[in-house]
C-alpha positions as CSV (number, residue, x, y, z in Angstrom):
1,M,144.8,212.3,-71.3
2,P,145.2,215.8,-72.8
3,H,143.9,218.7,-70.8
4,S,141.2,220.8,-72.4
5,Q,142.1,223.8,-70.3
6,V,145.2,224.9,-68.4
7,L,145.0,227.7,-65.9
8,Q,147.4,229.4,-63.4
9,T,146.5,230.9,-60.1
10,Q,148.1,232.0,-56.9
11,C,145.9,229.8,-54.6
12,C,143.8,226.9,-55.7
13,I,141.1,225.8,-53.2
14,A,139.4,222.4,-53.7
15,G,136.0,222.5,-52.0
16,G,133.3,225.1,-51.9
17,G,132.2,224.5,-48.3
18,P,132.6,226.9,-45.3
19,A,136.4,226.5,-45.1
20,G,137.0,226.9,-48.9
21,M,134.6,229.7,-49.5
22,M,135.7,231.7,-46.5
23,L,139.3,231.4,-47.4
24,G,138.6,232.4,-50.9
25,L,136.8,235.5,-49.8
26,L,139.5,236.5,-47.3
27,L,142.3,236.1,-49.9
28,A,140.5,237.7,-52.8
29,R,139.5,240.8,-50.8
30,G,143.3,241.2,-50.3
31,G,144.0,241.0,-54.0
32,I,145.3,237.4,-54.1
33,H,144.1,235.5,-57.2
34,V,142.0,232.5,-56.0
35,I,140.2,229.8,-57.9
36,V,137.7,227.7,-55.8
37,L,136.6,224.4,-57.3
38,E,133.3,222.8,-56.1
39,K,132.4,219.4,-57.4
40,H,128.6,220.0,-57.2
41,G,126.5,222.2,-59.4
42,D,125.0,224.1,-56.4
43,F,125.3,224.4,-52.6
44,F,122.0,222.7,-51.9
45,R,122.6,219.6,-49.8
46,D,120.8,218.6,-46.6
47,F,123.9,216.9,-45.1
48,R,125.6,220.3,-44.5
49,G,125.6,221.8,-41.0
50,D,123.3,224.6,-40.2
51,T,124.9,226.3,-37.3
52,I,126.3,229.8,-37.3
53,H,128.4,230.2,-34.2
54,P,129.0,233.4,-32.2
55,S,132.6,233.3,-33.5
56,T,131.3,233.2,-37.1
57,F,129.0,236.1,-36.5
58,Q,132.0,238.0,-35.1
59,I,134.1,237.2,-38.2
60,I,131.3,238.4,-40.5
61,K,131.1,241.6,-38.5
62,E,134.9,242.1,-38.9
63,L,134.3,241.8,-42.7
64,G,131.7,244.6,-42.4
65,L,128.9,242.3,-43.5
66,L,126.9,241.6,-40.4
67,D,124.0,243.9,-40.9
68,E,123.3,242.4,-44.3
69,F,123.9,238.9,-43.1
70,L,121.3,239.2,-40.4
71,Q,118.7,240.0,-43.0
72,L,118.9,236.4,-44.2
73,P,116.2,234.1,-42.7
74,H,117.6,232.4,-39.7
75,Q,116.8,231.6,-36.1
76,E,118.9,232.5,-33.0
77,I,119.3,230.4,-29.9
78,Q,120.5,232.3,-26.9
79,K,120.2,229.4,-24.5
80,F,120.7,225.8,-25.3
81,T,118.1,223.5,-23.8
82,G,117.5,219.8,-24.1
83,V,114.8,217.4,-23.0
84,F,115.8,214.3,-21.2
85,N,113.0,211.8,-20.4
86,N,110.5,214.7,-20.5
87,K,112.5,216.9,-18.2
88,P,113.9,220.2,-19.7
89,L,117.5,220.7,-19.0
90,H,119.4,224.0,-19.4
91,I,122.8,223.3,-20.8
92,A,124.4,226.4,-22.3
93,D,123.9,230.2,-22.1
94,F,125.4,232.4,-24.9
95,T,124.0,235.7,-23.6
96,H,127.1,236.5,-21.5
97,M,129.4,236.7,-24.5
98,H,130.7,240.1,-25.5
99,L,130.6,239.4,-29.2
100,A,128.7,240.8,-32.2
101,K,125.9,238.3,-31.8
102,P,125.8,236.3,-28.5
103,A,123.7,233.5,-29.9
104,L,123.9,230.3,-31.8
105,G,122.4,230.9,-35.3
106,L,120.5,228.3,-37.4
107,M,120.6,228.9,-41.1
108,P,120.6,226.5,-44.0
109,Q,124.2,226.2,-45.0
110,W,123.4,226.8,-48.7
111,D,122.2,230.3,-47.8
112,F,125.4,230.9,-45.8
113,L,127.6,229.8,-48.7
114,K,125.6,231.8,-51.3
115,F,126.1,234.8,-49.1
116,I,129.8,234.3,-49.0
117,E,129.9,233.6,-52.8
118,K,128.0,236.9,-53.5
119,H,130.5,239.0,-51.6
120,A,133.6,237.1,-52.8
121,S,132.5,237.6,-56.4
122,T,132.7,241.3,-56.0
123,Y,136.5,241.0,-56.1
124,A,138.1,240.5,-59.4
125,A,140.6,238.1,-57.9
126,F,138.0,235.5,-56.9
127,H,136.8,232.8,-59.2
128,L,134.4,229.9,-58.4
129,T,134.1,226.9,-60.8
130,M,131.1,224.6,-60.1
131,N,130.9,221.0,-61.3
132,A,134.6,220.7,-61.0
133,D,135.5,217.3,-59.5
134,V,139.1,217.3,-58.4
135,T,140.8,214.0,-59.3
136,D,144.5,214.3,-58.6
137,V,147.5,216.5,-57.7
138,I,150.3,217.6,-60.0
139,R,153.8,217.2,-58.8
140,W,157.1,218.8,-59.9
141,D,160.4,218.0,-58.1
142,N,158.6,216.5,-55.1
143,R,156.4,219.6,-54.7
144,I,152.6,219.7,-55.4
145,T,152.2,222.5,-58.0
146,G,148.5,222.1,-58.9
147,I,145.6,219.8,-59.4
148,T,143.6,218.1,-62.2
149,A,139.8,218.2,-62.2
150,Q,137.0,216.9,-64.4
151,T,134.7,219.8,-65.4
152,S,131.8,220.2,-67.7
153,E,134.2,221.4,-70.3
154,G,136.7,218.5,-70.0
155,V,139.8,218.0,-68.0
156,L,141.2,221.0,-66.2
157,Q,144.9,221.4,-65.2
158,L,145.1,224.1,-62.6
159,N,148.7,225.2,-61.6
160,A,149.0,227.1,-58.4
161,D,151.5,228.6,-56.0
162,I,149.7,226.9,-53.1
163,V,146.9,224.2,-53.1
164,I,144.4,224.1,-50.3
165,A,142.4,220.9,-49.7
166,A,139.1,221.9,-48.3
167,D,137.3,219.0,-49.9
168,G,135.8,217.4,-46.9
169,R,136.2,214.3,-44.8
170,H,136.6,212.1,-47.8
171,S,139.2,214.4,-49.3
172,V,140.6,213.3,-52.6
173,L,143.6,215.6,-52.3
174,R,144.7,214.3,-48.9
175,E,144.6,210.8,-50.3
176,K,146.5,211.7,-53.4
177,A,149.1,213.6,-51.3
178,G,149.6,210.4,-49.2
179,L,148.8,212.1,-45.9
180,K,148.2,209.8,-42.9
181,V,144.8,209.7,-41.4
182,I,144.4,208.8,-37.7
183,A,140.8,207.7,-36.9
184,A,139.1,207.5,-33.6
185,G,136.4,205.0,-32.8
186,V,132.9,206.3,-33.0
187,P,129.9,204.4,-31.5
188,I,127.1,206.2,-33.3
189,D,125.7,207.0,-36.8
190,I,122.9,209.4,-37.8
191,L,119.7,208.9,-39.7
192,W,118.9,212.2,-41.5
193,L,115.2,212.8,-42.2
194,R,112.6,215.5,-42.4
195,V,109.1,215.9,-41.0
196,S,106.7,218.8,-41.5
197,R,106.5,221.4,-38.8
198,K,103.3,223.0,-37.4
199,K,103.1,226.5,-36.0
200,D,102.0,225.2,-32.6
201,D,104.9,222.8,-32.3
202,P,107.3,223.3,-29.3
203,G,110.0,225.8,-29.7
204,Q,113.6,225.1,-30.8
205,I,115.0,222.5,-28.4
206,L,117.8,220.8,-30.1
207,G,118.3,217.5,-28.3
208,R,115.4,215.2,-27.3
209,F,116.2,212.1,-25.3
210,A,113.4,209.6,-24.3
211,N,113.4,205.9,-23.5
212,G,116.8,205.4,-25.0
213,K,116.0,207.3,-28.2
214,L,117.9,210.5,-29.1
215,M,117.1,212.9,-31.8
216,V,118.2,216.4,-32.7
217,M,115.7,218.6,-34.5
218,L,116.5,221.7,-36.5
219,D,113.7,224.2,-37.2
220,R,113.6,225.0,-40.9
221,D,110.4,227.0,-40.7
222,T,108.0,224.6,-42.7
223,Y,109.7,221.4,-41.6
224,W,112.0,219.8,-39.0
225,Q,115.3,218.5,-40.2
226,C,116.0,215.6,-37.9
227,A,119.1,213.7,-36.9
228,Y,118.1,210.4,-35.3
229,V,121.0,208.8,-33.4
230,I,121.6,205.1,-33.9
231,K,124.3,202.6,-32.9
232,K,127.3,202.5,-35.2
233,G,126.7,200.1,-38.1
234,G,123.1,199.4,-36.9
235,Y,121.3,200.7,-39.9
236,D,120.8,197.3,-41.6
237,L,119.2,195.9,-38.4
238,I,116.9,198.9,-38.3
239,K,115.8,198.3,-41.9
240,Q,115.2,194.6,-41.0
241,K,112.8,195.6,-38.3
242,G,110.9,197.7,-40.7
243,L,109.9,201.3,-41.3
244,E,107.0,201.2,-39.0
245,A,109.3,200.3,-36.1
246,L,111.5,203.2,-36.9
247,R,108.5,205.5,-37.0
248,Q,107.5,204.4,-33.5
249,D,111.1,204.9,-32.2
250,I,111.1,208.4,-33.6
251,L,107.8,209.1,-32.0
252,E,109.2,208.1,-28.6
253,A,111.8,210.8,-29.0
254,A,109.4,213.4,-30.1
255,T,105.8,212.5,-29.2
256,F,104.4,215.8,-30.5
257,L,105.0,214.7,-34.1
258,G,102.0,212.3,-33.9
259,D,100.9,210.9,-37.2
260,R,103.4,213.1,-39.1
261,V,105.9,210.3,-38.8
262,N,103.9,208.6,-41.5
263,E,105.4,211.2,-43.9
264,L,108.4,208.8,-43.9
265,K,106.9,206.6,-46.6
266,T,109.9,204.8,-47.9
267,W,113.5,204.2,-46.9
268,D,114.4,206.8,-49.6
269,D,113.1,209.4,-47.2
270,I,115.9,208.5,-44.7
271,K,119.6,209.0,-45.3
272,L,122.4,207.3,-43.4
273,L,125.1,209.7,-42.3
274,S,128.1,207.8,-41.1
275,V,129.8,209.6,-38.2
276,D,133.6,209.8,-38.2
277,I,136.2,211.5,-36.0
278,D,139.6,211.6,-37.5
279,H,142.6,213.9,-38.1
280,L,145.7,214.1,-40.2
281,E,149.0,213.4,-38.5
282,T,150.4,216.1,-40.7
283,W,148.1,218.6,-42.4
284,Y,150.4,219.5,-45.2
285,T,153.1,218.5,-47.7
286,D,155.2,220.7,-49.9
287,G,152.8,222.8,-51.9
288,L,149.5,221.6,-50.2
289,L,147.6,222.3,-47.0
290,C,144.5,220.6,-45.7
291,I,142.0,222.5,-43.6
292,G,138.4,221.9,-42.3
293,D,137.1,218.4,-42.5
294,A,139.9,217.4,-44.9
295,A,142.3,217.9,-41.9
296,H,140.0,216.8,-39.1
297,A,136.6,215.2,-39.5
298,M,134.3,216.1,-36.6
299,S,131.3,214.5,-35.0
300,P,128.0,216.4,-35.5
301,I,127.9,217.0,-31.7
302,G,127.5,220.7,-31.0
303,G,127.6,221.5,-34.7
304,V,131.2,222.6,-34.2
305,G,132.6,221.3,-37.5
306,I,131.6,224.4,-39.4
307,N,133.0,226.6,-36.7
308,L,136.4,224.9,-36.7
309,A,136.4,224.9,-40.5
310,I,135.9,228.7,-40.7
311,Q,138.5,229.3,-37.9
312,D,140.9,227.2,-40.0
313,A,140.2,229.4,-43.0
314,V,140.8,232.6,-41.1
315,A,144.0,231.4,-39.6
316,T,145.2,230.1,-43.0
317,A,144.5,233.5,-44.6
318,N,146.3,235.4,-41.9
319,I,149.4,233.2,-42.1
320,L,149.6,232.8,-45.9
321,Y,148.5,236.2,-47.1
322,P,151.9,238.1,-46.5
323,L,153.8,235.6,-48.6
324,L,151.2,235.4,-51.3
325,K,151.1,239.2,-51.5
326,E,154.9,239.3,-51.9
327,K,154.7,236.4,-54.4
328,K,157.1,234.4,-52.2
329,V,157.3,230.6,-52.2
330,I,155.2,229.1,-49.4
331,G,157.3,226.4,-47.8
332,T,156.4,223.7,-45.3
333,D,157.7,225.8,-42.4
334,T,154.9,228.2,-43.1
335,L,152.3,225.5,-43.6
336,R,153.4,224.0,-40.3
337,L,152.4,227.2,-38.6
338,V,148.8,226.7,-39.6
339,Q,148.7,223.2,-38.1
340,K,150.5,224.4,-35.0
341,R,147.9,227.1,-34.5
342,R,144.8,225.0,-35.2
343,A,145.7,221.5,-34.1
344,L,145.4,221.9,-30.4
345,P,141.9,223.6,-30.5
346,T,140.8,220.8,-32.8
347,A,142.2,218.0,-30.6
348,I,140.5,219.3,-27.5
349,I,137.1,219.6,-29.1
350,Q,137.5,216.1,-30.7
351,R,138.4,214.6,-27.3
352,L,135.3,216.2,-25.8
353,Q,133.2,214.9,-28.6
354,I,134.5,211.4,-28.0
355,L,133.9,211.7,-24.3
356,I,130.3,212.7,-24.9
357,Q,129.7,210.0,-27.5
358,N,131.1,207.2,-25.3
359,N,129.8,208.3,-21.9
360,V,126.5,210.0,-22.8
361,F,125.1,208.9,-26.1
362,E,126.2,205.3,-26.1
363,K,125.8,204.7,-22.4
364,K,122.5,206.5,-21.9
365,I,120.9,205.0,-25.0
366,A,121.8,201.5,-23.7
367,E,120.3,202.4,-20.3
368,G,117.0,203.3,-22.0
369,K,114.1,204.6,-20.1
370,D,115.9,204.2,-16.8
371,A,118.7,206.5,-17.8
372,K,119.4,209.5,-15.7
373,P,120.7,212.8,-17.1
374,P,124.5,212.9,-17.3
375,L,126.2,214.7,-14.4
376,F,127.3,217.7,-16.4
377,M,123.8,218.3,-17.6
378,R,122.5,218.1,-14.0
379,L,125.2,220.6,-13.0
380,T,124.5,223.1,-15.7
381,N,120.8,222.8,-15.1
382,S,121.3,223.6,-11.4
383,I,124.1,226.1,-11.6
384,P,123.5,228.9,-14.2
385,L,127.1,230.1,-14.1
386,L,128.3,226.7,-15.4
387,R,126.3,227.1,-18.6
388,R,128.9,229.6,-19.8
389,L,131.5,226.9,-20.3
390,P,129.7,224.7,-22.8
391,A,128.4,227.9,-24.5
392,W,132.0,229.0,-25.0
393,L,133.3,225.6,-26.1
394,I,130.4,225.3,-28.6
395,G,130.1,228.9,-29.7
396,V,133.7,230.1,-29.8
397,G,136.1,227.3,-29.2
398,I,139.6,227.1,-27.7
399,R,141.4,229.6,-29.9
400,P,139.1,232.0,-31.8
401,E,140.6,233.6,-34.9
402,H,140.1,237.2,-36.1
403,V,140.4,238.7,-39.6
404,R,143.9,240.2,-40.1
405,T,143.9,240.3,-43.9
406,P,143.2,243.7,-45.5
407,E,140.7,244.6,-48.1
408,I,142.2,246.0,-51.3
409,K,139.7,247.5,-53.8
C-alpha cells in the first residue's frame, strides 16, 4: 500500500499517555525533534488513572511548572484511609515526605495530559498527531527504523532514529517487534462505573470493604468514579444474576449511595476492565524501546501505573538525550541501560501488587462479612510511623527519577 505521507524525526513515540507525553516534553524542551502519535482523537477516556503521585508533583516542579499545575482542579490526599467492615483504617501518611507536594493528587488524567501537551507544544521540536493508529514497524537490516500508522489523511510512514513504544498494555509495537511478554496470574477484574455525588457525602476514602464487597471511589466533584472489584472472569455470572443484584452488592460496599445506585440503568453504564500484570522479558530490540504499560502492565492497586510510566519516561530521556543531541546511533547497549535502571523498581511493585491481590483482595472477599482486616492494615492503623512505608511505596516508588535534561529555547 502506498504511503500518503513520509516523515522523518529523531524520536517517534507511539502513545499519548503519561509516558509518551512526558517523554515528548522532556526531549523537545532539549531541542530533540519528537513526533508523538496518539490513536484517539482526544485524551478523554474514563479508563485512565487519576492519581498524581508525590514523585510526579516533584518532576513537575523540576520542570518549573508546579505553580501553574496546582491551579488545575484537583484534590489532595495527605493520609490514605480505608473502611473495612465499617471500621476506618489509617494506611498511609504522605505528610512526612520532603517533596514539592507531600500528598497524593486526584486529577482526571485528560486534564493532566492536556497540561503536558500545552507546554510541550511551546517547543518547536514537539509534534503531536492525533487519530494516528500505529499498525506496524519498519525494519532495515534487522533494525527497526520507523513505524507505519493509519491517520485521517491516509497511511503515514514515519522514519526515526529511535522508536519508543508507549502504546499501553496491548501494545501493537511490542507485538510487531516480537518481544516476549511474561504474564502473572491475576485473581480480580474491575467494573468501572459512575454514580452522582452529593455535597454531604463522606469525604475521600479510597477503599471501601464490606461483607466481601470491595470498591474504590474517586471524587470527581459532581460524581463518584467507582472501581468495583470482582473475581477474575466473573462478569458473565454477575450479568446472569441481573443488574438489581449488582446494585445491591454495590450498596453493601457504600451504603451512603442509597437509591443513587438506580442511576445504573443498563449494562451499558458498566464497563469491564480486565486486570493484568505482565512485563517484557526484554524491553527493547535494535531501534525500539518499550516503556510504561507497554513494558510492564500494572494492576490498578495503589494507582502506581501512572507513576511508574512517568518515571520510565524521565529515565529514558536522561539516558537517550546525550546521544540524540549528538545525533549518534542509539544501540541496544544504551536501551539496555533503561531496562536495567527501571526493571527492578517495577518488579518489586508488581510483586507487592500480586501479594496484595492474592492475600488481601481474593482471600478477604472470599471470607465475606467475617473477614478481619489484613495484618499490615492493623499494624499501620495502630503504629503511625509504619504508615510512612506504604506512602513511600505508593507515592514515590523504589527508585525515583529526576529531570536531568536541559531546556533549550
